N, C-alpha and C positions, 0 to 999 in steps of 0.2 A: 504493500501499499504506499502510494505518496499522494503528501498533502504539501502544496503550496501556497504560503502566505502571498496574502495581498499585498502588491508593489505598487510604485508610482508607473512605471514602464518595465516592459521587458525588451530584449533584442534577440534576433535570431542569430545562432553560429555561425562564425565564419571559418571557412575552412582552403586554407593558402596549399597551393599548388605550382611546381615548376616543370616546367618541359623545355624541350629544343625546339619543338614545333606546337604551336596551338592550333588547330582547326574548328573553326566557327560553321557549324550546319554538316546535318549527317545523314544527308541524301548520297547518292549513290557517286557525286563527285568528289564530297567530303570525306566520305568513308572510303574510298580508294587511293586518297589524297594520303589518310590517318595509315591505314593499310602498309602502304608503299615506303613510307617513311619509316616506320616501327622495322620494317623488315629489313631495311637498311640501315638498323641499330640506333634511331634515333628514340630518343623518350617522347611519344606525344599523347596530349589531351586533344579527345574531339567530345565536342561541347553540342547537342542536338537539344532543341527545343521542344522537340513531341518524344512520346512515350517509345515509337518505334524508329527505327532507320529506313533511308529508301526516299524520302520525301515524295515527290508524285508517284513514284514505283511502289510504296509502302500500302499495307492495305486500308490506310486511311482513304486514301486518294483512288487507286489502283488503274494507274493506268501503266499500260505492257512499256516495260524498256526498248527502245529500238533506236537504231545509229544508221551506219553507212550504208548496212544491208536494204534499208528502206521497206520493210517487208518481204525484200526480193522481188520488188517491183521497180528496181531501174539497174542499170548496165554495169552494178560494181561489184563483179564478180571475186569471188573469196576474199570479202572484204569486213567480214566481221570482225570488233575489236578484240584484239588479244589483251596481253598481260592479265591484271589484276580483275580487268572489268570481262575479260573473256574466262576467265575460271569463275566468277558470281553466273556468269550464264550457263555455265556447263555444270556448275554443280548444282543449280535450279534446275536443270534439265533433268539430273540423276535424280535429285529427291522429289522432284515436284513436276512430271512432265505436262501433268493437269493443269496447272497454270493456277492453283490454288494462291491467293495473295495472301493470306495468313501464312502457309509454308514459306513465301518469298521472304516476307519480314523474319522469320526462322532462319533462314540461310543466312540474311545479312546478320541477324544478332550473334550467331554462333560465330561467324569471324571476326567478329570485332571482339567479341568476349573472350577468345581462344589468343588471340594476338599478345604475344608479349611486348612488351613495352608500350602498349595500347592503354589509357586510362580513357573510360567512356563514360560520361555526363549526358545521361538524358533527364529529358523534362526539365530542361536548365537555358535558361535563355539569357543571350550577354545584354547587359545594360549600359555601360560606360566602359571606355577605354584609356588607358593612361599611356602618355606621349612624352618622349623626350627629344627636341628637334624634329628631325624627319624617321625616327623610328618608333615605331611600338612598342611597349615595353610590358604592358600586361593588360589586362582586361577584369571586368568584374560581372557576374552572371550570377542568378538567383535562381533556384529551385525551389516551387511552390508546393511540393508534393513531399518532399523532408525538411522544407523551411529552412532551405542552408542558402548562405550567401558564399560565393566561391571567389576567390583573389587567385587568378590565374598567371603567372609571370613567365616569361621565356624570350629567346632572342628571335625567332621566326613566327610567323603568324600566315596562316591561310584562309582566306573568306572564302566560304561555300555554301554562303546562306540563303542563297537566291536573291534574295532582297539587298545583299550587303551591307548586313547590318553591319560588321567590323568597320568595312571602310567608310561607310556612313558616317560612323561616331569618331573617327579616328580625320575625319576632314578630307578624306581622298576626294579628287576630282571625279566627277563620273556625270552619266549625261542620262535623260529619260525620253522617250517619244522616237521620232524618225525624223532622220538625217532629209534637208532639202535635196533635191534630184541635184545641182548644181553644186553642190557641197562638195561629194566625192564622185561625181558624176554617176552615180547608180539610176538606172532607167526605170529599176524596179523600185523607186522609192517612191511611197502612196503618198497620194495627195489627201487633202482635207476631206474629199468624200468618201474614202476608202478608210481612212484612220491612220493614228501614228502609234498605237498599242494592240497588242493581243491582250485578249480578256482570259479570264478564269474559267472552268469548267466544273461542272461537279457531276458524278455520273450514279447508275443505279443499278442493282442486278435483280432480276427477277426470276421466280421459278414456278414451274407447274404443281399444284395439289390435285387431290384426289376429288376434290367437289367443288362447286362454285365457292367464290371467296367475293363479298361485298366491299365496296370503297367507298368512305364517305371523305371527301377533300377537306382538308383544312380551309381556315377562314383566307387565309393568304393564299390560296392557290391561283395561277391564273385562271380566268376564266372566260377569255376570248382566246381560242387556239388559234384563231387568223391571224393575231396579232404576231406571231411567227410564221412569215413569209414562206419558210421551206415545212410547213406541218406537214403538209403532204407526203414529206418524206417517212412519215413515222409509222412502224409497224409493231406487232405486238411482240415479234422477233428481236429487235433490237435492245442490246444489251450492253453495259458496262462501256468499254473503251469505245464501240461504235458510237455511241453519243456524244464524241467528242467535240460535235457541232453545236450541241448545247452551252454556248459559251456567250458570256457578256462582261463589261466593265470596261473594254478598251478605250471608251472616252472619261474616266473617272480616276482619281488618284490610284491606282492599284497596290498600293502599300497602305495608307493611310483611311481608304475606302474600301479594304477587305472586306470588312462586316457588313457594310452596306450590298457589296458584290454579292457575297455568301447569300443573304436574305433574299435578293432577286432571282439568284440560280435556285434557289430553293422554292420559290413562287413559280419560276420555268419546271420544274421536275415535277412538282406537282402537280399543275397543270395538264402537263405533259400527260402523266400517268392519269388522271382524270378523262382525259379527251380518249385514251386507249381502252380503260375501265368501262365509262358510262356514255361515251357517243352512241354506240350501237354498230360503229363502224369496222369493230373489230371484235367478233363473236366466239373466236377463238379464245379471245382475251377471260373469257368467263371463269375458268379453271385456273386463274394466272394472280400472284402475288408479288410484293414487292417484297424481297429479301434482306437488300441494304440499299441503303442512299447515305452518299458521302457527306460527311459533319463538317467537312472544313475542303473548300475548292482547292482545284488543282489549278497552281497558278503559273503562268507562261510566262510574264514581262514586267519587269519594273526597273530598279534601276542597273545600268551598266557601266562599269567604270573604265579608267582611259589608262592604257599602258604605252609604252614607247611603239606600238603598233596598232591603227583600227581596222580588224580584219573589214573588210568591204566586199559588196558583190562582185567586183572583177576578180578578186582573189579567188572566189569560189568558181566563177564561171570559166576564169580561163586559167583556172587549176594551176595557180603561180605556186612554184616549188622553190620559199623561203629558204633562203641559206642557215637560218634556225629553227627549220620545220622539226618540231616535235611531235606532233601528232596529225590526226587528221579527221575529217570529215567525209559524209557522202548522202546525207538527207539531202532533201529539195530544198529549196529556197522556200519555206513555207509560210507564208504570211496572209491573217486573217483579217477580216473587215473588224474595226473598231465595235463597231455597235452589234456584231456578234449575232446571236440568231433573231435580232430584231432587223437585221440588214437586209436589203434587197440584194445586196451582192451575194454570189458564191460563198460557201461557208471557208473555203481557204482559194489562194493562189498559189500553185506550186510550180517550180521549173526545177530541172535537174542540170547539174552538169554531167559532160560527157565521161566522167570517173570520179573516183577521189581527190580530195585537195589537200593541202596542209595547212597546218596551222602553226605560227612561228610562238617561241616562248614569248617575243616581246609583247604578246598581247594577254600573257599568264602573270603579269605583275602588275601594280600600281606604278606609275611614273610619278605618283604626289608623293612616297612614304618608300624608304630604304629595304624596308623588309615585310612588306607585304605582298603575298602572293593572293591572284586571282584564279578561282575556277568556276567550273558548274556555267550556269547562266549568265554570271556578270561580269564574261570576261570580256576584254576591251574588242569590242565588235560594234559595227553599225547596225541599225534597226534591222537592214536588209539582210545583213550576214548573220545576225543573231537569228534569222527564221531558220537557218541550216543547223548552224552550231549548237542550238539550244538544246538539241534531243538529248535523251539522258545517257544512252549509251556513248555518246561522243564525249558527253559531261563528266563521265565515270573514266572515259579514259584520259582525258585531261586531267582530272583527279591523281591520277597515276604519277603523271608528268611534274605535276608539282611537287607531289611528296619524295619523287628521285633528285628534282632540283632542288629542293628543300636540302637534302643530304649533302650533296655536293657544295651548297653555300655554306653550311657548318661546318663541313669539315677542311673546308678552303678558306673559309672567312671573307666569302665574296658576298656583294649584295647579287639580287636577282638580274641587274641591269649589266652587271658585271659581267655575269655568267652568260647573260645574253651575247656577249660581244664574239666574232666572227672567228678568235682564236681560242675561245673556252668552249662555245658550246658544244663542240664534237665531243668532248668527253661527256656530256648528257645523251647526245644521242646515243651515244655507243653503251651506256650505260642501259640505257631504255631497251636498246635491241637485246644487250646481253640478256637483260631479265626477260625476255619477250614478248616486247612492245614492239610491233609492226610498224614501221614507217614508210609509206609508199616512196619506191625510187630511190630508197637509199640500202644500206646493207652493214652487217655487219663485219668489221675488219679483223681476219684473222679467229674466226670464232672458236678454232683449237688449237690454237698456238703452233700454227705450222707443222701439225700432225701428218702422217701419213697414213692414208683411210683405206681400208680394205674390209669387203664384206662377201658372205658367203656364196650368194648370187645375185643378180640384178633382172629384174624384169624386162624382157626384148617384147614388143607387142609385134605379133604376126598376124594373128586375127584373135575378133569377138566373135566365139560361135554363136550362132542361130540358136533361139531357144524354144522354136514352134509359137511363139507369139509373133502377132502382125500390127502395124500400126498405120493407118490412112494417112498420107498426105493432103490432110483437109487445109492446112494453113502453112505458112513459110515456117521452116524448122532448122536449125543449122547444127552444126557440130563442132565445137572449138577444140582446137590442136593447135599444140605446139610446135615451131618450126623452130632450127637452129640458125645463125647466121650462115650464108654460104650453101645451105642444104637445099635439097629441092623434095617439094612436098611430095611421099610416094605415092602412086597410084593407088586408088581405091575400089573396092569392088563390093559392091552391094547386092543383097538378095533381093528383087523387087517383083511383084505380080500388078497385073492390069486387068479392068474389065474389059479394055477393046484395046489396038494399039493406041501408044501416045505418046509424045516426046516430052521428056521430063529436063527441066533445066536448072544445072546447077552452078551456081556461083562463087568464086572464091573470094573472101573479103578481110579486110583489115583495118585496124584502126592508125590514124596519123601518131598520135602521142605513144609513146612506150609505156605500157602497163594499162592502157586502157582496153576497154572491151565494148567499145561501140564501133562499129563498122563505117569506115566512112569513105573508101576506097575500095575500087573494085579492082584485083588483080588478075584474073582471068575466070572466063566461063566454058561450061560444058555442057552438049546436049546427049540425051542417051534416048534412044528409042527401044519404048518397051512394047514387046508383042505378047510374050507367053511369062509364066514364073519362071525365073530365072537369075544368073547372077551378071551384074552388068558393071563394066570397069569405067571409070572417069579418071583420066589423068589429066591435070593441068598444067603438067610440064611447066610449075613455076619454082624457082629459085627465089629464096629470101636473102634481104641484104642485112637485115638483121636478127635479133633473137625476138620472137613475138607470137603472139596467137593468131590464129584465121581461124576464120567462120567459115566453113564449107556447108552453103545456104542451099535448101534445096526449095525451090518455087511450090506453090501449093497445086495441085494435080488432083482433082477430083478423080476417085474411080483407081487411083493408085495405091499401093501398101507397101510399107517396108517390112523386112523381116527385124525384129530387133533380138538383142542379146540380154543375158542377166549378167554381164561382168560389167561392173561400174570401175573403170580405173581412175584413180586419184588425178586430180589436175586433166581432165576430160571431161566435157560435158554436153549435154543437148541443151539447146534454149531455142525457144518459140518466139517470133516476131507478136506479142502479145501484149496485154495489158492486165495490170494490178490495180483494179478499181478503188482502192483504199488509197494509193499515191497518185494516180494518173487517169484521165478520161479516154484516152484513144490511145491506138498501138504506136503511135509516133508522137513526139513531144511539138507540140504545134503552138505559138504564139499568135494571139488574138489582137496584140501592137507591138510597139516597139519598145518592150521590156529588156533590151541588152542580151538574149539570150539565145542558145543553139536551137536549132530544129533537129532534130534526128530519130532513128527509129530505139524503141525498146526491144533489148531480145533478152527474154526471161526464162528461166529455170522451173520449172515444177518443184512444189514441195514433195518430199518422200512423205508416204511411199509412192508416189503417183510419177517420178522422175522415168524416163526412158531413156535406153541408148541404143541406138542401131546396130544390129549386128555388121560386121567389114569385115575384108583382110586387107593387109598393109602390102602393096607390093614390094617392098622394100621394110627390113625389121625398123620398126619406131624403137628408137632407142632414146629414153629421156628420163630412165630412170636411176640414172650410175650413181655408183657411190661417190663418185666426186661432187656432188652437189651438197654432199652433206659440209663440203670445207668452203661453198661460195658465198655463206652469210647473208643469204636470202630466205625469208622465215616463212615463204608460203607462195603457192602458185601467182607468177607475177613476171611474164615475158617469156617463162618455160615453168614447168612443172616444180624445180627445184627441191623433188624430195627423193630421198633414195627407196624404193621398192623391190623386196626381192621377188626372187621366181616362186610362180604359183606350183610348184612341187618340191620348194625349198620347206621342210617340214620341221626344220629348226633354225631359222635366220640367226645369224650372227654378224656383228660390225665390230671391227677392230680400230682404234687409233692409237698408233705406235709414235714414239720418239726414240732417236738415237740417245738421247741422255734422260736419267730418270727427271720426274715434274713433280714439283712441289704443288698440291691441286687443294685449293679449300673448298669449291662449289663444283657441282657439276648441275646443267642445267639442259636436260633432254625437251626437245619441242620435236612434235610430231603429229599428225594429222587427226584431226576432230569434226571435220568438216566446216571450214571457215565459211561456208556460203551458206550455212543453214542460219538462218535469222534468229531460232532460240528467243522468242518475246516472252516475256519473264510471267505472264499472266493470262488467263483467259482463254487464250487460243488453243492451248493444249499444243503435243507434238508427240510423234507417231513413236520415237522410242526414246529411253533414258540414255542411251550413249550411241553415238554414231558408230557406222560398220566397221571403217579402216582403223579406228582407238584400238592402241593396244593396252590390253587390260591387265596384261602379266607378263613383267619382264623382269630381268637380273644385270645388276652393271658389277663389272670385276675391275679391281686394281689390279693388274698381274694376277696373280693366282689368289686374291682376296677379295671374297664377295662383300661387298662394301652396302650394296643396295638390293633389296626385293620388294617387288610392289606388286601387289595382287589387288583385284577389284578397281583396278584404276580407270579413271571415267575423262581424265585430263589431259589436254594438247600438251600443256606445260608442266613440266615435273621438274620440281628443285632438289636437289640433294645437297645440303651442308655439311661440312663437316669439322668440327669441333678441334680436334686433331688433324690437322693436313696431311695429305696422302702424299705419299712419295712413289710414283709410279713409273714403268717405262710406257705400259700400253694398258686403255680401258677397253672393256669387251662390254658390248649390248648383245645380251641374247633375249630374244623373243619368243614368248612362253604361248601367247594365245592372246586373239584379238576380237572385238566384238561382232566376228564374223566375215569379213573381210580382209584382203593384204594389209599387212602393215604398211606405214607410211612415214618415214622420219625425217626432218628437213632441216635438223642442227643437234649438235651435242655441246655447247657452250661451256667451257673450260677457263675456270676462275681460279 
């Protein structure tokens, strides 16, 4: 029993913490920043003002995390984010392929709580900042659940709060709204009619019941559904993220008027549900109920802070490769009307670039302060560029970049501005890639310390045998194949059949920019006269002047079918000139005005298990999986497959890395295939399998004759092995015991 006497006043307790890096904001960006820095050895405090991690991806908002793959609806092949963001997606796929938002919360909380060196403060809001000159020295935060104030001091700070709470309180320069078109020359800059900010959204989940469910709307529900110009889009099957366009608030202050926006969104949500349940337009909704409605809105845009580079539309559309490129994006420039659901405009205006674009380190810190990193949706970008870089998997990738950059700044006593200099940033670029973060059109220098590599076998493609299945050529289809500089594309033999004699046209297409998968130029054409079922050969007799992927494109041809195979080699893919309605309206990007964007065809893969591959025979062996790929520092298919794959009959594949002298090895990072083209959205959609077929699920690593690691039940593409006592070895040997069903594929073993 405790009895407390009356006093004049009381104060809440104060707890003091010190760290090397303080991260404010626990969305995917802040979490990835904190994990990266802690894994690099820094003491980290992560402060999150909500009870769960993940921000808009959490169960409080339930937006699926997406990034450069854009729902597999653009031409960015093998573009899924790597590093820690990729680890999160793969872990969620393994534990939660059904897309349960509560289970995704668990994945994120487990990662944070199990990470040594990371102190997590949930339900804790930053309210004040300590500053000396151009440096932040500490901050104050409060947790109303445990009634505790926190005084947190440190040497480096990262703002990942979305609204830029830390930067705002520290007095850093920021922007709100959209730049005028003439400031940066951005032709997509919106005018007042379209609006200068993106609004908030609140989602809801429904479920079907065994009997009728009555619904009585609240007094504040929208009672005139025609106030929503797009109300005829509503159906009883819309659910969760499908309702992204129930958006509002872009004309208001999206920070200080967030509560006003929330109430209006609740008004809209309950008005929409009243219409679905009680209008009589949806009789199938009689046995439906709302299972969940968001209590807080998902926020898109508020403050954007200013660094040494302001990312702009041209950076994205022209795919500019910055000297300090440390990350990448690939979502469309996706702008929404400020009036949201009440606007007569379409719910969004989306334009894609022809491939991925890079993001410079100079956009990831404040130019106002010496020790404030920026990540997530408040990086240094224009409103237009923000329309692409704001999506969550891109934000998570940027978080890891900031965490790794903070490590180098800490070790070398540098400011972020100094680290971004041309003579220093290379160290960060190499550190990121050694940690498994892919950067387009860059490579890791000497990943295995000049080792000589050998393998028990390598896959050489002569034939992808027919399975007995057929596919009608009712739409344009293409096979993506790698060709090396100076080599000729082999003659290709397909098995075809036709209802009547027809001529089938095949076109060899290529991309102008290295690493892109948007076919813009025609290399050659060939025609095949099909009379009966049989084998038909296409020989373009074309030699490549560089390493690149080409498209062997089949015209649509009614009545003609092609034999399929069940083989699915890594780095070879079938794509279709089609559209994904989530991110495009046509099979070709079209501009209905001068927006400063390109027009081009979309060539999209099918999601597993619906992807197909034509059976084919190569006139000469296709050798694209040699062991030498393990030394080229390319971390995924780009211009070439960049993978080692063993022969199909090799039942015990082995790779050896050898040195003439013993090496002191403190860490080994294995990077292998886990289908980098699979979007792996985090919630709602669900996925076919918990691990992709080529993933190595069981392997052993040997240092000379000593077993240093055996991993079973693996489901990650990136496998880190750190040794408290460094190894001394002349040889590292990888033994592959099992995969998830297909041939294994390895990109690199990074030796540190």
